[in-house]
N, C-alpha and C positions, 0 to 999 in steps of 0.2 A: 449227363454232362461229359465232356472230354477234357483231358489234360494231356500234355505231351507224352508222359510216361508215368507208370505206376511205380511206387517204391518197392524194392525187393522185400522190405520188412516194414511193419507198422509198429515196431518196437521204438519207443521214444528215444532210446539211447542210440538208435541207428539211423534215424531220419536226419537228412542234412539239407534238403532243398525246399524252397518256400512253398511250392505247390503241394508238396508232400506234408508239410506242417498243417496245411488246411485240412487234410484228411484226418489228422490226429484230433483237430478241434471238433470234428463232426461226431466222434464217438467217445472222446475222453474229455476230462476237465482239468484245469489248473486250479490252484488254491484261490487265486484271484485273477482277474483278467482286465484288459483294457476295453472299454466300450468304444463304439464307433466314433464317439466325440473325443476320445483320447483320455477319458477319466478312468481311474482305477476303481473297479467295482467288484462285488462279491462273485465268487463262483462256488467252489466247494467250501471255502471259508466264509461264514456269514458275517464275521467281524474280526478285528485284529487290533492289537495294542502295541505300541513301541515304548520301550523303557526310556526314562529320562536321559540316560547316557547314550541312547541310540544303538546299543549293542545287543538288545534282546527283543525279538519280534515274536509275539504270542498270537497264534491264530486259532480261532474257535470254529470247528467244523460244523456244518449243517448236520444235525443228528439224523435227519431223514434221508441223506444222500445214500444212494444204493448203486452198487455195481450191477452190471447186466446179468450176473449170476444170482441176483437177489441178496448178496452179502452186503451188509452195511459198510460204508467207507469209514475207516478208523484212522487214528493217528499212526498206528503201526504201518499202515499202507503208505502213508506219506513218507515216513522215515525210510522204508524200503525203496520207494520210487526214486527218491533223491540220492540215496546211497549207491544205487546201480550205476549212476552216471560217473562216479569217481572210482569204481573198481578198476584195477590195473588193465583188465582186458577190454574195458569199455571203449566204444568208438564214438562216444557222445561228442557232438560239436559244441555243446554248451557247458561242458563240465568245468571249464576254466573259471567261470563265474563263481562256482561253489568253492573250488580250490583256493581262489584268491580271497574270498570273504568269510567263509564259514569255518568255525573252529574245528580243526581236525580233518577237514575234507581233503587235504593234500597228503594224508598219510593213512588212507584206508586200504586194508587188504581185501582181497576178493571174498565176498560173502559177508563182510562186516558192515556195520552201520556207521554213519558219520557221528562223531562225538558231539558235534554242535547242533545236531537235529534231534530233539528230545521229545519223547512221549510224556506228557504231563498227566493226561488221563485219556480215556477212550476217544474223546472228541476235542482234545486240546493238544497242540503241538507247538514247540518253541524252536526258533532258530537263534543260535548264539553266534554273533559275529566277532571276528578278531578285533575289528575296530568299527566305530560307527560308520555307516554308509547310507546316505540319504536315498540313493536310487534303488536300494535293495528290493523294495516292493515291486519296482518295474521288472527286476530279474524274475520274480515269482510269476509274472504274467507271460514269460516266454513260452511259446507253445511246446517246446521240447520238455518242459517240466510238468507234463501231465501226470496224473496219479493213476496207478494200476494196483491190483491186489497184491499184497505181500506174498512172495513166493512165485509169482507169475513169471514164466519164461517166454522167450521170443515166439514160440509156436502156439501160445495160448493167451496172448495179450487181449484183455478186454478193458472197458472203461466204465464210466458212470454217466456219459454224456447224452446228448439229445437223440442220437441215433445208435442203433445196434448193427454190427456187421452180420448180415444175413447170408452172404456168400462172397467168396474171394478166390480168384485165380490170378494168373499172371497178366491177364488182359482186362479184368473187370472186378470191381468191388460193388456189392449191392448193400446199401444202408437202408434199414427200415426204422420207422419212427419208434422211439422209446416212449411208450405211454406212461411210464413211471417218472419221466423227467419232470421236475417240479415247475419248470417255467413254460410259458406258452409260445415261445418263439420258434419252435420247430413245427412249422405249418405243413410242410410236405410229408406225405405218407411214406414215400419211398424215394431214394436218390440212387441212381445207377451212375457210377464213375467208371469211365473206360479210357484205356490208353489209345491215343491217336497222334502219332508223330507226323502224319501227313496233313499239313495245313489245308491243302486243297480239298482233301476228303472231308476234313472236319467242317469246312465251310459248306460243302455240299450236304453234309448230314444236318447242319443247322437249317438250311433252306428247305430241306425235305421234311423236317420235323423229327428226324431220327434222334437228334439231340436238341437240347434247349439252351445250352450254355457251353462256352469254350473259354478256358483260362489258359494263358500261356502262348497265345498266338503271336508270331513274329510281326512287329509293326510293318515290315516290308511287304507282307502279304495283304495288307489292308488297303483297298482303294475304294473309291465311290462305287465302282462296279461290284466289288466284293459285298458291300453292305446292301445296296439297292434299297428298296422300301420294306424288305422283309425282316431285317435285323436291326438291332440297336448296338451301337458301339459305345461302351462306357470306359472312360479313362479314369482308373482308380488312382487318386493321389497317394503317393508313397514316400517312404524314406529310403528308397533304394538308390545307392550311389554307384556310378560307373566311372572309374578313374583308370589311369595308367600308372604303373609302378616300375621304377628302374631297378635293374640289377647292377649296382655300381662296382661289383667285383669283376665285371667283364668289360672288355673293349673300351670304347670312348666314353661309356657311361660313367666311368670313374671321374671324369672331368666335370666339375661343378658348373663351369661356364657353359659347357655344351648342354648340360641338363637344363639350365636356365633358358638357353636359346630354343631348344627343341620344345620346351614347355610353352614358350610364347607362340611358336609356329603352330603347334597342335591346338592350342587354345583358340587361335584365329580360325583354324579349319573347323573347329566345333561351332564357333559363332556362325560361320557360313552355312554349316549343315542345318542349323536350327531355323534358318529362314524358310525352309520348306518341310520341316519335320515337327509335328505337334506332339510327339510321344516322349519327348525329353525336354527338360529345362536345363539351362546352363548353370554350372557351379564353378566358382573361382576359389573355393576353399575345400578342404578335406571333409569337414563336418557340414552337413546340409543346413539350410536356412531354418530358423526357428528354435534351435537347440542351444545356441550360444548367445552371449550379449552382443548387441548390434555392432560394437566396435570391431569385433572379430572379422566381420564380413566386409569391412572397408579395406580394399586392397588396391594398390597401384600395380598396373600390369605393364610389363615390358612389351614393346612392340618390335618384333623382328620379322622382316619380310622373308618369304620363301627364297627369293633370289639371294638375299644377304646370307641366309642360313646355308644354302648350297655352296656358295662361294667360300664360306668360312670353314664348313665342316664336311662338305660332300665327299672329299677324298678319304675320310675316315669311316665312311658308312658302308663300304663294301661288305656284304654278308651280315650286316647289322640285322638282328632278328627281333621282330615285334610279333607277339602272340596275343590275340584277342578272342575272348569267348564270343561265339557267334551271335548271341542274343543281347550282348551287353551295350552295344552302341549303335547309333544311327548308320544305316548303310551309306548315306551321303558322306559322313565323316570317314568311314572305313575306306571307301573308294578314293577319297582325296588323299588320305594318308598312304594308301597303297601306291598311288601314282607318284607321290613324292619319293617314297623309298625306292621304288623301281627305277626312278630316274638317276639314282646314285648307286644302283646295284645292291640295295638292301632288300629285305623280305618282310612281308606282313602275312602271317598265317592266321586263318580263321579256324578255330577248333571247337569241337563239341565239348559238353560238360565233362565227360570222363577223361578226355585228353587234356583238358585244362588242369585237372587235379594232378595228373602225372607230370605235366610241365612244371607246375609249382613245386612239387616234391623234388624233381631233378634239377630245378633252377636252370633249365635249358632255354634261356631267353636273355635278351638285353633289356627289353621293355615288355611288360605284360599288362593286359587289360581284362577286367572282369567286373561283374556287378556284385554288390554286397548289400544284404538286407540288414538294416540296423535292428538289432535285437530288442532295443527299447529306446525311447526318445530321450537320450542323454548322450553326451560325447563318448562316454565309456561304452555305449552300445556299438561303437564303430572301431574300437581299438583292436579287437581280436583279428581283424582282417590284416593288420600289419604287425601283429605280435610275433616277433622272430623266435619266440620260445615255443610256439605252436608247431605241430607237424606240418600243417598246411597253412600257408599265409601268402599274401601278395608282397612282392618286392624281395630283392636280395640283400636288403640292408638290415643292420642290427638296430633294434628299437629299444635295447636295454636302457639307454640313457634317458630317452624321453619318457618311457614308462616309469622309471624310477623317479624322475622329476615330478611327474603328475601324481605319483603315489603320496607325495608330501601334502597334497591338497585334497586327494580323493576322499578322505574321511572327515573333512571339515563339515560340520553341521550348518555353517553359514553358507547357504546355497549361492548367494550373490558373490561372496568372496571366492568360493570354490570355482564358479564359472569364470570369474574375472581372471584368476590365475591360470586356469585351463586355456583361456583365450590367449594370454601372453605367451605361455610355453608352447602351445600348438602352433602359433604364428611363427615363433622362432624356428621350430622344427620344420615347418613347411617352407621356410625361406631357403632351406638347403636344396629345394627342388628335387627331392627324391620321389615325389608324387606329382603327377600332372592331374589336377582336379578338372573334371570335364562335365559330367552330366548327373542330373537327378531324373530318375526314370519314372514314367507313368505306365502302369500296367494296363494294356488293352484287354478288355473283356467283351467278347461278342455273345449276344444272347437273343433269344426270341423276344419279340415285342410283348408277348403275353406274360413274361417272367420279370419280376422285380428283384434286383440284386442289391444287397446293402452296400452303401458307400461308406467310406472310412476317413478318419483323420488319425495320423500317427500310427497307422498299421500298414503293413505292406500290401495286404489285400483284405477285402471283406470276408466274413465267414460265410462261405457259400451255402451252408445248411440253413441260414436265415432267409434264403430266398423264398418268395411266395408268388402265387399266380395273381396277376392283375385282374 
């Protein structure tokens, strides 16, 4: 199989992009995981209990679980694996969930363990939360929280998962089947994952049989001619959002009425784009469908024509800078938005992944667009993307107030009340038009007709290692 690029590291504290998390899932395990149907199921932990006050989660490890070096997985390995995420030098993109919820996770020194992650015995581990938090089990399913042996460093990372790394260089990773893996879902004997940034070459490799699966292809490269009768196109339903985020500290973006009008115009362009594009669904809210109560999704939308917008705001848009990640949005939308901005001497830049990160850090934009993978199926799984306290986040606005407000309800064990209040407060926040909600992305997967790829619900992509020959 091919993906656009391979990660520089398979250390779970250094992986940041969705295709790379798929590689972790092939050779490592989390304590629990989400099934393809969206249910929480066992992985390394065969059972778990939650205390009556909701603040202590006890997990019982499978005593037969074994790392690829034949060492048994123990509670000490779990404590070490989670603690590494919150060490001061850590680059983990998921550490914030631990710091926010687990006792002591926000004050761990390098090499120390988290106070609130405790070894009870060799195969029992406990998480002590600052406050009860009903979605915490979802957090434990995040692919970044895989378990590695205590003491393991970046250059000797192994796991206990269905496949073993047999070979790795900058261009290729070879996984071979782990015959000691206790489940039967790893049907393939060997999986070769290679880097292929050239879409045309990847499609040629698929048709010639050099590869059987390509994940991460740009939708704009897929046509009826691309697929022919030799390949199958699978659109994996996801919870990947693609929105635009203002930097209200710059230029005309400070003006709330301007933000409202531009939101209306861009939303209209998105509607038009989807008349000919099947790889995205339209979103009118920050949080995607299915995670909030239905009332949250009922929105009245302002209708501003392009002509009205240009007459009212055109003179303010000279050098207005919009930056969009190249894979995040339909080309039809990008072309329309670029045409609109060009007509008023503004700019729309399409950037690659590494340039987007630099842009976000430097805040060198008026409006920025990118995609974000919900880490778990709950509104809290989407808040990190706008968390102004994180080093890298979307938007140039301060989210302290909305995050503090939501924190009043975050730990309420009445799930219906919690979501009701989240709906109320998020709708108020979204009424400021700091975000232009646009798209829910479907991930196109091209594969040989002889290969079956698992489909998913509430996951950003299927676990490719569960593929099998038809």
